[in-house]
N, C-alpha and C positions, 0 to 999 in steps of 0.2 A: 591526400586523403588517407586516413589510417586503414590498415588492413592487417590481417594475420596470415602469415605465410609459413610453409613447411620449413623447418630448420635445415640448413645446408649440412650435408655430411652426416645426418642422423636418420636412421630408419624408424619407420613406424613399426595407469595403476587403478510381581502383580499386587500398588494397591493389590492385595492378594486375589487369586482366582476365586470368583464367586464371593468376594469379600463384601459383606453387607455393611450398612452404616453401623456405628458403635452401638446405638440403641437396639438395632436388630440383633446384634451379637448377644446382648444381654438376654433378650427374649429366647434366643436359640439355646443359650447356655442353660437357662432354667428348664428347658424341655429335654436337653440331652442328658443321658446317664453319665455318671462320674467317670466311666471308662473312655470318654471322648477326648481326653487330653491329647491323644495322638492326632485327632482331627484338627485341634488348634495348632499343634506343632506343624502339621502339614500346611496349614494356612500361613503360618509364619515363614516356613520354607518357601512357599510359593511367592509370597510377598518379596522375600529377599531375592529370589531368582528373577522375578519380573522387574524389580527395581534395578538390579544389576544390568539386565538386558537393556532397559530403557536408557540408562546412562551410557552404556557401551555403544549402542546403536546411534545415539546422538553424537557422541564423540567421533565415531567412524564416519558419519555423514559430514561432519565438519572437516575432517581430514580429507575426505574424498573431494569436496568442493574446493578446498584450498589447493589440492593437487591439480585439479583441472585448471584453476586460475594460473598456477605456475606453468603448467604445460602449454597453455594457450599463448602466453606472452613471453615465456622464459624470463619471468619477472626478476629472478635472482641474478640474471646476467646482463640485463639491459641497463643503459645509463639512467641517471636520476631524472633527466628531462623526459626520457621516454616513459618512465614509470608514471610521471605526473601527467603526461599527455594521455596515457591509457585511462585515466579517470575522466571520461568524456562528459561533455555538456555540464549540467548542474553538479555532477559528482565532483568535478574539479573545483568548482566554486566552494563547495562545502569543505573539501579537504584543504583548501587554501587557508581557511581560518584556523585549522589545527596547526598547519605549518607556521602561520603568523604568530600564534600563541607560543610556539616553541622557540621562535627566533627573537621574541621580545626579551629584553634584558632581565625583566622581572615579571612575575605573574600579575602584579598590580598594573604595570605598564601594558601588558598584553590585554587585560580586561578593559583598560581605558581605551585601547586602540579599537576594540570591538564595539564599545558603547558610543564612542565618538569617531566613527569611521568616515574618512573622506577620500578613500581610494576606490570603493566599490561603485560609487556613482559620482562622477565628476561634478564639481561645483555644488555639492550637497554634503552635509554631514548627517549620517543616519546612525541609528542604534541597531546594530546587527542582532543583538539578543532580543530585541523587540520584533524585528522584521522577519527573522529567520529562525528555524528550529535547529540551533547549533550548540545547544548546551552539551550535547554528547561530545562534540569536538573540544569544548572547554574542559570537560571532565577528563577526557583522555589525555589532553596535553598536561593537565595538572598531575595526573597519575604518572605520566612518563617522566616529568621533571622531578617528582618526589621519590619514586621508586629507584633503587640502585640497579638499573638495567641498561643505562646508556652505553656501557661498554660491551654489552652482549647482544643488544637488539636495536636495529635501526628504527627510527620513528615510524617510517612507512609500514614496517612489518608489525610493529606494536598495534598500529591502526587496523590493518587488514586482518590480523589474527584475532583481534577483538570481535570484528564483524563475523568471521567464520566461527568463532566461539559462540556467538549468539545463535548461530544456526543449530548448534548442538542443543541449546536450550529450547529452540523452536521445535525441533523434532521430538525432544523429550516431552514437551508440553502436549503436542499432538498425540503422542503415545499414551500419556496419562489420561487425556480426555476420553480417548477410545476405550481405555481400560475401565475408567469410572462408569461409562455408559453400559458396557457389556458385562462387566464382572470378571473378565479374564484378560490376563496380559497378552494372550495370543492375539487378541484384537489390536492391541497397541503395536505389536510386532508387524502385523499385516499393514497397518496404517503407515508405519515408518518405511516399509518396503515399497509401498505404493508411492509415497512421497519421493523416494529416490529414483525409482524407475520412470516416474513421470516428471523428472527434474525440469525439462524444457517448459512445462506448464505450471509447475509449482513454485519455482524460484528463478531469479535471474541474478543472484548475488555474485556469482563468479565472474561476471563481466560488467556489473554496475555496483561495485563494492560499497561506495559511500552513500548510495541512494537512501533517502529517508525511510522508505518502506522496509529496507533491510534492517534498520535499527528498530522500527516500530512493531513489525509483525510478530517477532518473538514475544514481546510483552502482551500483544493482543491474544496470542495463543495461551499464554499463562492466565490471562483474564478469563478466557472462555473455559479453561479447565477449572478455575476457581468458582465461576458461576455455576458450572455443571455440578460441582460438589455442594455448593451453597443451596441449590434448589432441592436437594434431597430432603425428605421429610424427617421430622423428629431429631434434628441435630442437637447435640448437647450445647448449652450456652457457651462454653469455652471454645469449642470447635467453631461455632457460628461467629464469634468475635474474631477469632484468628483468620477465618476465611474471608470475612468482610475486610479485614486489614489487607489481606493479599489482593483482593479485588481492587481496593482503593489504590494501592501502590502500583499495581500493574496498569490500571487505567490511567493513573497520573503519568507514568513513564511512557505509555503509548501516546498520550496526548502531547507530551513535551517533545517527542522526537519526530513527529510527522505533522506537516501543516494541513493535511487532509483528514486529521483525526475526527473533526466535528462531523464530517459527512459519514464516516464509518460508524460512529457512535449514534448518529441519528437513525441509521438502519437498525442498529441494535435496540434503540429505544422503541422503534416501530414494532420490532419482534415482541418486546415485553408488553407493549400496549395491546397487541392482538391477543396474546395469550392471557393477559389479565382480563380483557373484555370477555373472553370465552371461558373464564374461570378454570383455566388449565394450569395455572401456577398460583401460589399463595400471594394475595394482594399485598400483604405487609412486606414480603421479600422484594416484590417489584418496586415498592416505594423506596426501600433501602437502595436498590440499584439506580433508580432515578436520582436519588440524592447524591450517590457517589459520583455519578456522571457530572452533575452540576458542580459539586465541590471540586472535582478534579479540574474542570475547565476554569473555574474561578482561580484556583491556585496557579494553574499555568498562565492565566492572564496576568496575575501579579508577577510571576517570574519573568514574563515577557514584557514587563514595564507597562502593564495595562494596555495590551494590544487590543484595539477596538474591534478587530475582525472576530475575535473570540467572543466578546460580549454580544456582538450582533449575529451570532450563529443561530441557525434554525433550531439546533439541538436545545439550547437553553430555553428558547421561547416555547418549544414543543413540550419539554418536560414540565415547565411551570404551568402550561396550559392544561396538561393532563391532571396535575395535582389540584388545580383550581376546579376543573370540571368535575372531579370526584366529589369535592365538597358540595358542589351545586346539585349533583345527582346522587344522593345517598342511597336511594333504593334501586340502583342500576341493575342489580342481580336478583330481582324478584319478579314474580308473575309467570304466566304461561309463555309458550314459545313465541307467539306473535307479539305479546307485550314486551318481552325481553328484546326481541329483534328490533322493534320500534324504538325502544330506549337506547339500544346500541347505536342505531343510525343517528339518533338525536345527539348522543354522546360524541360520536365521530364528528358531526357537524359543529358542535360547540368547540371541540378541541381544535379543529381546523381553523375556524374563525378566530379563536383566541390566539392561536399560534401566529397567524398572519398579522393580526392587530398588534400583538406585543412586539413582533419582529420589526414591523414597520415603525412603531413608536421608537424603539431602541435605535434603529438605523437613522431615523430623522434627527434624534437628539444628539447622536454621535457624528452625524454627517458622514456616515459610512458608505463608501462606494467601492471598497477594495475587491469585493467578490461579485460585482455586477456582471463581469465578463462570464462567470460560470453560469449564471442564470440565462444570459443571452445565448450561450452555447447550448444549454439544455433545451431552451425554447426552440431553437433552430433544429437541433438534433431529433427531437420528437415530433417534428412536422408542424409546429405552430407558427409557420411563416418563415420564408427565407430571410437572410440577413446579409447586409454588406459590411457589417462590423468586422474590422480587420482581426481583432482579438478572437472573436467567436469563430470566424472562419479558419484561423490558424489552428485552433483545436479540432474543428470539424474535419480538416484535411489530414490530420495526423492519424496514422494507422492505429496507434495505441489508444486513441479515443473513439475508434470506430466499433462496429459490431464484432462480436467474437467470431473468428473464422471457423468454417465448418471442419477444416482439417484438424482443429483442436480435438474434436470428438473422435476422429479417426485414431489419433495418437492415444487418447485416453482409453479407447476400446481395445487397442492392441495389448494393453496390460490387464484387460478385463475389468478395470476400475469403473468405466462408465456403465457396463452391463450390470455389475454388482450394485452400483449406485442407484440405477433405475429400479432394480429389483427391490432394494431396501426402501427406496423412496415410495414406491407404489404401496407396499404393505404398511409402512408407517403413516402415510397420508390417509389411507383407508381407516386405520385405527384412530387417527386424529379427528377425522370427520365424524366418526361414530361417537367419540367422546364429546366433541363440541356440540353435536346435535342433542346428545343426552343431557349435557349441562344446561343448554338453553331451554330444554323442555321442563326443567325442574323449577319449582317455586320454593318459597322459604318455609312452608309449613312443615311440621315435624314428620308427617307421613311421607312427603316428597323427599325430605332429607334422608329418611331411612331408605327410600328406594334408590337414592343417588348412588349408593355403594354397590348396587346390583347391576351396574352396567356390564354387559358381557365382554366388553373390550376394555383393557387398561392401558393407559399411556402415562408413564411417569413424567413429572414436571421437567426433570432434566432432559428427558428424551424429547418432549414437546419443544423445549427451548432450542435444542440443537437442530431439530427439524425445521422450525420456522427460520432460524438463523441461516440455515443452508438454503432454503427456498428464496429468501429475500436477497441474499448475497449472490445467488445464482442468477436472478434477474438483473442484478447490477453488472455481473460479469458478462452476461449475454449482450447487454446494451453498450458496455464500455470495456474493450479488451484489456486495458491496463489493469482493471480491477479483478482480472481472473485469478490472480494469485491469492486473493482472499477466499475465493470459492473453492479452487481446486485442492488446496491444502486441507480445507475442512471437508471436502468431498471424500478424501482418503479416510478421514476419521469416521465419517458417517457411514460409509460403505462397509468398512471393517467392523464397526460396532454392530451393524445390522446382521452381518453374517455370523457373528459370534454371540448374538443375543438370544437367550432362550425365548423371549417374548415374540420375536420375529418368527421363529420356526414353529412356535406353539400356534400362532394365529394361522400360518400357512397350512400346517398339518391338520388343523381343525377344519379349515375351509375345504380341504380335499378328502376329509374323512379318514386320515391315517394317524391321528394323534395318539401318541403315548410318550411317556417321559424318556424312555430309552432312545426312541427315534430322535427326540429333541437333542439329547446329549450327543448322539452320533453325528447329527447334522452340524451342530454348532462348532464341533472340533474338526470334523473330517473336511468340510468344504474349505475353511481357511487354510488348513495344512496343504491341501491339494493346490490351492492357488499360490501359496508360498513356494511350493516345489516347482510349479509352472514358471513363476517369475525368476527363480534361480536358474532354471534350465534355459530359459529363453534369453534372459538379459545379462546374466553374469559374463558370458564371453564378450558381449558388446561393451560392457563396462570396463573390462580388462583391456580391450583394444583402445578404448577412449583414454585410459590412463597411460597407455604406452605411446600414444600419438603426440609427438613433440613438435610444437610450432613456435614462432617467435613474433614479437611485435615488429611491425614494419610501417613506418610513416615518415619517410625521409623529408618530405616537403614541410610538414609541420615542425619537425625538429629543426630544420634549417631556418624557418621563420622565427622560432623562439630564440635560437642562438643569435640571430641577427638583431632581434629586438634588444636582447641583453647586452650586446656589444656596441650597438650603434645609436641607441636612443637614451635620452636623459631619464633618470629614475622617476621624475615627476611628469613624464610625458603622458598625455591622455590619448587613449586609443578608442576608435569607434569601429564597429563591424557587427557580425552576427552574434547573437546571444551565446551560441554554443562555443564559438571560437574564443570569444572574449573571456569566458570562464577559464579556458586554458591559458590565455595571456595573463590573467590575474595570478594563477597558480605558479606558472613557470617563470614569470618575469617580475611580478609585483607591481606592474604598471597600473595607472589609474584607468578606469573604464567609464564609458558613457552609459552602458546598459549591460544587463546580465540575465541569466535564465530564470532567476527567481521571480515569477511573473505575478505575484500576489499584491502588487501595489499599483493603483491607478495611474499615478504620475509616471511610474517607470514604464508602464504599458504605452502611455502617450509618447514618452521619450524614445522607446524602441521603435514605434511606428515612424517617428520622425527620422531616426537614424537609418532605418531601412529604405528611405527614399533614394539611397544610393543604388537600389535595384529597380527603381521606378523610372517613369519617363518625366524627368524634371530637368530644368536648366542647371548648368554648373553654378550659376550665381545663387539659385535657390538652395541647392544642396550645400554649397559652401556656407551660406548664412545659417542654415539649420545646424550643421555640424559645429560651427564656431559658437553658436549659442550655448552649446554644452562644453565649451572649452577644448574642443578636439584639436589635437596636434597631428595625429596620423589616423588614416582610415585604411582598413584592410578589406579588399574586395576578393571574393572567392568565385572562381569559375564554376564551381559545382552548384552555386546558387544562381549566378547570372545566366547560365545555360542549362538550368536544371531539367532533367528528363525523368527523375524518379517518380514524381507525381503526375497525374493526368492533367490535361488542360483544365484550368479553372481552380486547380489546387496548388500549382506552383507558386512560390513566394511572389514572383513578379506578377502573377495573375491576381493574387489577393490584393497587392498594392494598386494595381490598375483598377480593379473593381472599387476599392475604397476611395480612389482618387477620381472615379467617374470616367475612366479611360477604357477604350476597347482593348481586349486582350490580343496578344500576338497569335499568329498561326491560324489555320483553317478551323472553322467552327462558328457556332452562333454566339452572339453577344446580346445583352439586354438592350432593348430599343433606345433607352435614354443615355446609354454610354456613348461618349464622343471620342474621336481621335485626339491623341495628345498633341500638344503644340511643340514637343521636343522629343528627340530620340531617347532610347533607354540609356541612362547615365552610365551604368557599369560597362556597356558595350562601347559607347561613344568616347569615353575618356581614354581608351587604349589607342585611339587614332592620333593622339598628341596634337589636337587642334588648338589654335591660340586661345579661344575662350576658356578651354579647360586648363591649359598650361598656365594661364594667368592666376588660377586659383589652386591648382594641384600639381605637385612635382613628384614624379615617380622616383622612389628611393630604393625599392626592392621588388623583385619578382622571381617567381619560379613557375613550375608547371601548374601550380594550384592557386597561389596567392599573389596579389599585387598590392603593394603598400604605397600610399601616396601621402606626402607631407602637405599640410594645408598652409597656404600663404596667409599672412596676417593683414593683407591689404583689405580695405572695405569693399 
């Protein structure tokens, strides 16, 4: 098992301030006397300083994370096989395609090997560019081969430095979003500081470098920053076109680099739907954003050789349904409060029914079942009945797909982020409710429209968007821990914006009867500066200690296994085992796999369940027949799975297999009444006794403290 150990012999590294939209500048300049050139000069200076700080802090964050990665693994000193093993589970699988492209004699042959791949799944030829989001690996491998850097930079460093470079873009985009919302780059600085000091909960890039979300989230942050600017009122046509282009490109890159893109953008579409229904953002701009989402997914679908899972996504069905429902209800935003509320409920019902109808039609026509395991998982997770489905239970038992742990809030509170977030959220939600009620109370006659501008509370469209975005992604994070990184990074943006926003302090001071412009100015600068000083005082020493703590990669059993496979098995040998381990086998040895961790294909899920019968209570003849049906030559058994103690009873892999097979589980505890005792002992335990029925089908060829490798005989 891989671990990190202490190294031996080594003891423990402003968009300008208050910068309004260009049209607002024109109005201001008409009002200002001619002697205000110094004011414009100050704004230019502030913009330059803020921009420089944004780029600098993004770069420093990138270097900080890269240094932590190096210090954790001693990456520059370990062997190539150890570097590759450090790319755990699916990370290793993705990196293997970058390595495969570099080892190909020509780029054309490399691409052909990806499009007609017969090594990732034995006895099958699959198109990897269709099945997986690996265009980034293709792009990087092409760059590495074309650029004159081979003599100066190893391929693995070019890869990981690109990922850490994207972190610089990520932090800069968060900085800019907060700056756009608040009008001061001080807000962006606070957001970046919070992102770094809450690193455990905002990113995991330093120990899962090739993970798809580490590629995608920087582009998602750019998209949010661009949408924030796009929702500003009275943009000049040129600026609007440029920002729409930025939204489209960032949405496209986000969609192309992560297989879960459609679910994230569905949440985003729901945000736009809610705000549009409540008349809090311009309807035409929302239509543009719907169109960009649909166009991006269709283009990704083409690039992924018409991947049917994209066409059958709920996002496309939902966006089309919203646009159709709008045409059916042209008078949605007219009438008094109760009329509008009734129309909105009808509108919601129409959109929901249309979405389900369209999605069902598309999936039936495409015979699409690739994502059915996700819906089974969601159904069981939210209490709509227990399931014995192996795939759904596999997700339910993983901590990453469980509820967000309470200790997350303790860590976020330690940096004051959670307290600041709740403070800003309470004020902004209050303002949003007031504006929403006011909007719903208006009809379309001229008198009502004139009164509409007299709402005592104002909420800018870009603020409303980021508020709803934060709330919905917050619910997603609370329900599924793996998605917390989408929420916590934007939490930094939202909390810092609120503390630096004049609107936040104006509303608060008015509520407590202490309002005046000087107090607003004092509060919006003093509070963030005090928090920044607190963060520096409390966390700077710990960060320096972190940078000085030197450890090294240590996983001798896996290294020994990979070296043995390379030295003692044919290049075309087929290996079966756990998904996580086989990804490493693919990367380190190039051998053919029976299954792998990219779990988005129904036939692969069925194959994985069949291979995992090595940990179930099955006869040696049954296991041998199942493995040979996939062309298996060698099977790897892991003691850490066979005798697993990490999960509770009912969530161990062997328990999931027993439940799916209708067998009672091991150990003390209750079983479902219809589960029956198995007719055979557990295969992974019994095979080690070298009994004749097992030896007739399986010959042990390698073992160490963690792994046991058996060669399958070819007799029937």
